[in-house]
C-alpha positions as CSV (number, residue, x, y, z in Angstrom):
1,M,-11.9,13.5,10.3
2,I,-14.0,11.0,8.3
3,E,-17.3,9.5,9.5
4,L,-17.0,5.7,9.6
5,R,-19.5,2.9,9.9
6,K,-20.1,2.0,13.6
7,D,-21.6,-1.5,13.0
8,A,-18.8,-2.9,10.8
9,K,-17.1,-6.2,11.8
10,Y,-13.9,-5.3,10.0
11,Q,-12.0,-2.0,10.3
12,M,-10.3,-2.8,6.9
13,V,-10.9,-5.1,3.9
14,I,-8.1,-5.3,1.4
15,P,-8.1,-7.0,-2.0
16,T,-4.7,-8.2,-3.1
17,S,-2.6,-10.8,-4.9
18,M,-0.2,-12.4,-2.5
19,G,3.2,-13.6,-3.4
20,L,6.7,-14.3,-2.2
21,R,9.8,-12.1,-1.8
22,L,13.2,-13.6,-2.0
23,T,15.9,-11.4,-0.4
24,P,19.7,-12.1,-0.3
25,V,21.1,-12.0,3.3
26,N,23.5,-9.3,4.5
27,G,22.5,-6.8,1.9
28,Q,24.1,-8.7,-1.0
29,P,23.1,-8.5,-4.7
30,F,20.7,-11.1,-5.9
31,H,22.8,-12.3,-8.8
32,C,25.7,-13.4,-6.7
33,S,23.9,-14.8,-3.7
34,D,23.1,-18.4,-2.7
35,T,21.3,-17.8,0.6
36,F,17.9,-16.0,0.7
37,K,15.2,-15.0,3.1
38,M,11.7,-15.8,1.9
39,Q,8.6,-13.8,3.0
40,A,5.0,-13.6,2.0
41,T,4.1,-10.1,0.7
42,S,2.0,-7.7,-1.3
43,A,1.8,-4.0,-1.3
44,E,-1.8,-4.0,-0.2
45,S,-1.3,-6.4,2.8
46,N,1.7,-4.3,3.8
47,V,-0.7,-1.4,4.4
48,G,-3.1,-3.5,6.5
49,S,-0.3,-4.7,8.8
50,I,-0.2,-1.5,10.8
51,A,-3.8,-1.8,11.8
52,S,-3.7,-5.6,12.3
53,Y,-0.7,-5.5,14.6
54,L,-2.3,-2.7,16.6
55,G,-5.4,-4.6,17.3
56,F,-7.9,-3.8,14.5
57,K,-9.7,-6.5,12.5
58,V,-8.4,-6.7,8.9
59,K,-9.6,-9.1,6.2
60,I,-7.7,-9.9,3.0
61,L,-9.5,-10.8,-0.2
62,T,-7.2,-12.8,-2.5
63,A,-6.7,-16.0,-4.5
64,F,-4.8,-19.2,-3.7
65,V,-3.4,-22.3,-5.5
66,E,-5.1,-25.4,-4.3
67,G,-2.7,-27.8,-2.4
68,S,0.3,-25.5,-2.9
69,P,2.8,-25.3,-0.1
70,V,3.3,-21.7,-1.1
71,S,-0.4,-21.0,-0.5
72,R,-0.1,-22.7,2.9
73,F,3.0,-20.5,3.7
74,I,1.0,-17.4,2.7
75,K,-2.0,-18.3,4.8
76,D,0.1,-19.0,7.8
77,N,1.8,-15.7,7.4
78,L,-1.5,-13.8,7.2
79,G,-2.6,-15.6,10.3
80,S,0.6,-14.6,12.1
81,R,-0.2,-11.0,11.2
82,H,-3.6,-11.4,12.9
83,M,-5.4,-11.1,9.5
84,D,-8.5,-13.0,8.3
85,Y,-8.5,-14.0,4.6
86,E,-11.0,-15.2,2.0
87,G,-10.7,-16.3,-1.6
88,P,-11.0,-19.0,-4.2
89,E,-8.5,-21.8,-4.7
90,F,-7.5,-22.6,-8.2
91,K,-6.3,-26.0,-9.3
92,S,-2.9,-26.1,-11.0
93,D,-3.1,-29.2,-13.2
94,S,0.4,-29.0,-14.5
95,P,3.8,-27.6,-13.7
96,W,2.9,-24.7,-16.0
97,G,-0.3,-23.8,-14.2
98,Y,-1.1,-21.2,-11.6
99,R,1.3,-20.0,-8.9
100,H,2.0,-17.0,-6.7
101,Q,4.2,-14.3,-8.0
102,I,7.9,-14.1,-7.0
103,N,9.5,-10.8,-6.1
104,M,13.3,-11.0,-6.3
105,A,14.7,-8.0,-4.4
106,D,18.0,-7.2,-2.7
107,S,18.1,-4.4,-0.2
108,G,21.2,-2.6,-1.6
109,A,24.0,-1.3,0.6
110,G,25.8,2.1,0.8
111,S,26.1,3.5,-2.7
112,R,24.7,0.4,-4.4
113,G,21.0,0.8,-4.9
114,P,18.4,-1.9,-4.4
115,R,17.3,-3.9,-7.5
116,V,14.0,-5.6,-7.9
117,A,12.8,-8.1,-10.5
118,N,9.3,-9.6,-10.6
119,D,8.3,-13.0,-12.0
120,R,4.6,-12.9,-12.4
121,A,4.1,-15.7,-14.9
122,G,1.0,-17.7,-14.1
123,E,0.1,-15.4,-11.2
124,V,-3.1,-16.7,-9.6
125,G,-4.1,-13.2,-8.5
126,R,-4.8,-12.3,-12.1
127,E,-7.9,-14.5,-11.9
128,L,-9.5,-12.5,-9.1
129,D,-13.2,-11.9,-10.0
130,V,-16.2,-10.7,-8.0
131,K,-18.0,-13.9,-8.8
132,Y,-15.9,-15.6,-6.2
133,F,-17.0,-13.2,-3.4
134,D,-20.3,-12.3,-1.9
135,L,-19.9,-8.6,-1.8
136,D,-23.2,-8.0,-0.1
137,R,-22.2,-10.2,2.7
138,I,-18.7,-8.7,3.0
139,F,-19.7,-5.1,2.8
140,G,-23.4,-5.3,3.8
141,Q,-23.8,-8.0,6.4
142,D,-20.3,-8.1,7.9
143,G,-19.4,-4.6,7.0
144,A,-16.0,-2.7,6.7
145,Q,-15.1,0.7,7.8
146,I,-12.4,1.2,5.1
147,V,-11.6,-0.8,1.9
148,H,-8.1,-0.2,0.7
149,L,-7.4,-0.5,-3.0
150,S,-4.0,-0.2,-4.8
151,G,-3.1,0.5,-8.4
152,L,-1.0,-2.7,-8.4
153,I,-3.9,-5.1,-8.0
154,G,-6.0,-2.6,-9.9
155,A,-3.9,-2.9,-13.1
156,L,-2.7,-6.5,-12.7
157,S,-5.1,-7.9,-15.3
158,E,-8.3,-7.0,-17.0
159,G,-10.1,-9.2,-14.5
160,S,-8.5,-7.7,-11.5
161,S,-9.2,-4.2,-12.8
162,R,-12.9,-5.1,-13.0
163,F,-12.7,-6.8,-9.6
164,C,-11.3,-3.6,-7.9
165,L,-13.9,-1.4,-9.7
166,E,-16.8,-3.6,-8.6
167,I,-15.4,-3.7,-5.0
168,A,-15.3,0.1,-5.0
169,R,-18.9,0.3,-6.2
170,A,-20.1,-2.2,-3.6
171,A,-18.2,-0.4,-0.8
172,K,-19.8,2.9,-1.8
173,K,-23.2,1.3,-1.8
174,H,-22.8,0.0,1.7
175,G,-21.2,3.1,3.3
176,T,-17.6,1.8,3.4
177,K,-15.0,4.5,3.0
178,I,-12.6,3.9,0.1
179,S,-8.8,4.4,0.2
180,F,-7.0,4.3,-3.1
181,D,-3.2,4.3,-3.4
182,L,-2.5,4.8,-7.2
183,N,0.8,2.9,-7.3
184,H,1.5,3.3,-11.1
185,R,3.5,0.5,-12.7
186,A,4.4,1.2,-16.4
187,S,4.8,-2.5,-17.3
188,F,1.2,-3.1,-16.1
189,W,-0.2,-0.2,-18.1
190,K,1.6,-0.9,-21.4
191,G,-1.1,-1.3,-24.2
192,R,-3.9,-0.7,-21.7
193,E,-3.6,3.0,-21.1
194,E,-7.1,4.1,-22.2
195,E,-8.8,1.3,-20.4
196,L,-6.9,1.7,-17.1
197,A,-7.2,5.5,-17.2
198,A,-11.0,5.1,-17.2
199,T,-11.0,2.5,-14.5
200,F,-8.6,4.4,-12.2
201,G,-10.6,7.6,-12.9
202,E,-13.8,6.0,-11.7
203,I,-12.2,4.5,-8.6
204,A,-10.6,7.9,-7.8
205,S,-14.0,9.6,-8.2
206,L,-15.4,7.2,-5.6
207,A,-12.5,7.4,-3.2
208,D,-12.6,9.1,0.2
209,I,-8.8,8.9,0.6
210,L,-6.5,9.4,-2.4
211,V,-2.7,8.7,-2.2
212,G,0.0,8.9,-4.8
213,N,3.3,10.4,-5.7
214,E,3.9,12.9,-8.5
215,E,4.2,10.2,-11.2
216,D,1.1,8.4,-10.0
217,F,-1.1,11.5,-10.3
218,Q,0.3,12.3,-13.7
219,L,0.3,8.8,-15.3
220,C,-2.9,7.4,-13.6
221,L,-5.1,10.4,-13.5
222,G,-3.7,12.9,-16.0
223,I,-2.9,15.5,-13.4
224,A,0.0,17.9,-14.2
225,G,2.9,17.2,-11.8
226,P,5.0,19.6,-9.7
227,E,7.3,22.0,-11.5
228,A,10.9,21.1,-12.0
229,G,13.6,23.0,-10.2
230,G,14.9,23.4,-6.7
231,K,18.0,21.9,-5.1
232,G,16.1,19.2,-3.2
233,I,12.7,17.8,-2.4
234,A,12.1,20.4,0.4
235,D,12.3,23.2,-2.2
236,K,9.5,21.7,-4.2
237,I,6.9,21.5,-1.4
238,E,4.8,24.4,-2.7
239,S,4.8,22.9,-6.2
240,F,3.6,19.6,-4.7
241,K,0.8,21.4,-2.9
242,E,-0.3,22.9,-6.2
243,M,-0.4,19.5,-7.7
244,I,-2.6,18.2,-4.9
245,G,-4.8,21.2,-5.4
246,R,-5.3,20.1,-9.0
247,V,-6.2,16.6,-7.8
248,K,-8.7,18.0,-5.3
249,A,-10.4,20.1,-8.0
250,K,-10.9,17.1,-10.2
251,F,-11.8,14.5,-7.6
252,G,-13.8,16.4,-5.1
253,N,-15.5,13.3,-3.5
254,A,-12.3,12.6,-1.5
255,S,-11.7,14.4,1.7
256,V,-8.1,13.3,2.4
257,F,-5.2,13.6,-0.1
258,A,-1.6,12.6,0.6
259,T,1.8,12.2,-1.0
260,T,5.1,11.1,0.4
261,L,8.4,13.0,-0.1
262,R,11.6,11.0,-0.4
263,E,15.2,12.1,-1.1
264,V,17.8,9.3,-1.2
265,N,21.2,10.3,0.3
266,S,22.4,6.7,0.3
267,V,20.7,3.3,0.5
268,N,20.7,3.6,4.3
269,S,19.9,7.3,4.7
270,H,16.8,9.0,3.2
271,N,15.2,12.3,3.8
272,W,11.5,11.3,4.5
273,G,8.5,13.7,4.5
274,A,4.9,13.9,3.5
275,I,2.1,16.2,2.6
276,V,-1.5,15.6,3.7
277,S,-4.5,17.8,2.7
278,C,-7.8,17.5,4.5
279,G,-10.5,20.0,3.7
280,D,-8.9,23.5,3.7
281,Q,-6.0,22.4,5.9
282,W,-2.5,21.4,4.9
283,H,-0.2,19.3,7.0
284,V,3.4,19.4,5.7
285,L,5.9,17.1,7.3
286,E,9.2,18.6,6.2
287,P,11.7,15.9,5.1
288,R,14.1,14.7,7.8
289,E,16.7,12.0,7.8
290,I,15.7,8.5,8.6
291,H,17.9,5.3,8.8
292,V,16.9,2.7,6.2
293,L,17.5,-1.0,6.6
294,D,15.3,-1.9,3.7
295,R,13.3,0.7,1.8
296,I,10.7,-1.6,0.2
297,G,7.3,-1.1,2.0
298,G,8.0,2.3,3.4
299,G,5.3,4.0,1.3
300,D,2.9,1.2,2.3
301,G,3.8,1.8,5.9
302,F,2.9,5.5,5.5
303,V,-0.5,4.7,4.1
304,G,-1.1,2.1,6.8
305,G,-0.3,4.5,9.5
306,L,-2.4,7.3,7.9
307,L,-5.4,4.9,7.7
308,Y,-4.8,3.7,11.3
309,G,-5.2,7.3,12.4
310,V,-8.4,7.7,10.4
311,L,-9.8,4.5,12.0
312,K,-8.9,5.9,15.4
313,G,-10.7,9.1,14.6
314,W,-7.7,11.3,15.0
315,E,-7.3,14.8,13.5
316,A,-5.6,15.0,10.1
317,E,-2.3,16.3,11.5
318,K,-2.0,13.4,13.9
319,C,-2.8,10.9,11.2
320,A,-0.1,12.4,9.0
321,Q,2.5,12.2,11.8
322,F,1.6,8.6,12.6
323,G,1.8,7.7,8.8
324,W,5.2,9.3,8.5
325,A,6.5,7.4,11.6
326,S,4.9,4.1,10.4
327,G,6.7,4.5,7.1
328,A,10.0,5.2,8.9
329,L,9.3,2.1,11.1
330,A,8.8,-0.1,8.0
331,A,12.2,1.0,6.7
332,T,13.8,-0.6,9.8
333,F,12.3,-4.1,9.1
334,L,13.6,-6.8,6.7
335,T,10.0,-7.7,6.0
336,D,8.1,-5.4,3.5
337,Y,5.6,-4.6,6.3
338,A,6.1,-3.0,9.6
339,Q,5.2,-4.9,12.8
340,P,4.6,-2.3,15.4
341,A,4.7,-3.5,19.0
342,D,2.4,-0.7,20.1
343,E,1.5,2.9,19.3
344,E,4.2,4.2,21.7
345,Q,6.9,2.6,19.5
346,V,5.6,4.5,16.5
347,W,5.2,7.8,18.3
348,S,8.8,7.4,19.6
349,I,10.0,7.4,16.0
350,W,8.0,10.6,15.3
351,Q,9.5,12.2,18.4
352,G,13.1,11.2,17.4
353,N,13.5,9.1,20.6
354,A,15.6,6.1,19.8
355,R,16.7,5.5,23.4
356,V,16.4,2.0,24.9
357,K,13.1,1.2,26.5
358,R,13.4,-1.1,29.5
């Protein structure tokens, strides 16, 4: 589907700002809980977990706080996910210095939806800069087949925006394919709309794989969204295809375009689908019901599964199916990232086979 470098050491290289997620146990609300599960997380590393658990080499480019027990926790977590990592360590000379962001998120339950609050004060990932990385070594000497970029790290700070843009340029120079998940966040864009529109537009123009939902394409790239109307998400599929057609017309360098389709019946029941366009072909995965234990990371799981299929050299339809199933798999984990045991586990989800395997 996409011609990849054959001599690359890494299948994926992923820039990100790592942080913590605190989640109340037993689906309880955050504000009235006193017992929490802590995990290391980021949207971008969530994507890479599908490939890393299934045997591909993945490298994380990030920043750490020197001597911090949280940094040690994050490094150990990345190691447990079979990921390499590289990045500068910043000294925090006072209690008000650098730290890793904290994501406070409950999972919701039944008719009570999840709530997420982010504390990003002093976030060390805002200091990411290409001067801390030898991009010629990473993309030239070592090599990567795909670099995955996200709008979250792309809009985190002026420095991280330049960081992502320079990485995209270096990747293109060395023949690494670029995946870009737009991931718009209004709070990141406030007061920076013109600057970020230009940055995101250039990265999108370099991208080989472009992913986003209707709001992402509208707010990041200025593409008109799908028309309103219809009783449910399935009724809007043709309108979503028209939106992707407009994206393809404006960003013709990319060869794969994708969007997920989600309709929430309750916290624990979603209708989950996707649309993937490759060349002149459309692959529409009609929304069907999935069980949701925790919805955070489902979209990242989809992107991770889609990219895994690209790395395997599968046809676009098979990539789309594996992406759908990887997103559904992620929704059954309390971690933000899926941890597939093997390909068969993912394909069983696509096939609707939830029978016990002995």
